[in-house]
C-alpha atoms as one frame of an Amber mdcrd trajectory, in Angstrom:
protein
 -69.809 -17.676  40.253 -69.837 -17.961  43.999 -66.617 -17.456  45.897 -65.940
 -17.706  49.595 -63.465 -15.416  51.364 -62.325 -15.206  54.955 -62.205 -11.800
  56.631 -60.773 -10.844  59.979 -63.207  -9.490  62.562 -61.868  -5.978  61.942
 -62.369  -6.308  58.177 -65.874  -7.660  58.621 -66.806  -4.857  61.042 -65.363
  -2.227  58.711 -67.210  -3.741  55.744 -70.493  -3.730  57.668 -69.927  -0.086
  58.668 -69.229   0.953  55.077 -72.282  -0.994  53.904 -74.502   0.849  56.389
 -73.034   4.234  55.444 -73.351   3.672  51.693 -76.616   1.754  51.643 -74.958
  -1.062  49.752 -74.676  -4.682  50.765 -71.299  -6.136  51.727 -71.530  -8.322
  48.615 -71.954  -5.240  46.411 -68.958  -3.571  48.041 -66.802  -6.652  47.550
 -67.836  -6.980  43.894 -66.960  -3.303  43.346 -63.585  -3.826  45.024 -62.797
  -6.849  42.838 -63.860  -4.965  39.708 -61.637  -2.026  40.660 -58.697  -4.388
  41.279 -59.167  -6.012  37.869 -59.298  -2.658  36.068 -56.172  -1.486  37.894
 -54.342  -4.718  37.060 -55.307  -4.524  33.386 -54.091  -0.922  33.131 -50.787
  -1.753  34.825 -50.316  -4.918  32.763 -51.135  -3.065  29.520 -48.644  -0.332
  30.379 -45.943  -2.961  31.028 -46.637  -4.634  27.668 -46.426  -1.299  25.860
 -43.124  -0.519  27.557 -41.749  -3.913  26.526 -42.755  -3.263  22.898 -41.230
   0.219  22.866 -38.547   0.519  20.208 -39.056  -2.985  18.844 -38.853  -1.742
  15.217 -35.807   0.475  15.752 -33.081  -1.899  14.555 -35.012  -3.581  11.744
 -33.268  -3.378   8.384 -35.767  -5.386   6.343 -38.502  -2.720   6.359 -39.034
  -0.179   3.552 -38.209   3.442   4.278 -40.954   5.946   4.947 -40.222   7.622
   1.610 -40.670   4.300  -0.243 -43.999   3.718   1.472 -45.172   7.237   0.613
 -44.267   6.745  -3.070 -46.199   3.466  -3.119 -49.255   5.105  -1.565 -49.039
   8.049  -3.978 -48.790   5.681  -6.935 -51.760   3.639  -5.709 -53.861   6.755
  -5.114 -54.410   5.985  -1.453
């Protein structure tokens, strides 16, 4: 996929400087930056989902007790 972005002169100059110092192309640097942003977003989003799910089983009364489950597993030989 090809995407076009607009950079300020300062951003473009800084990107060119980093590219020269690292030996990478500006395109490579931008792809790495996007990849890093996506990983960071996924980690943050995953953490938020886990926090939302925290304690969701606490007030359930329709689930068997742990002792009942253990007896069933013992009986089944699991």
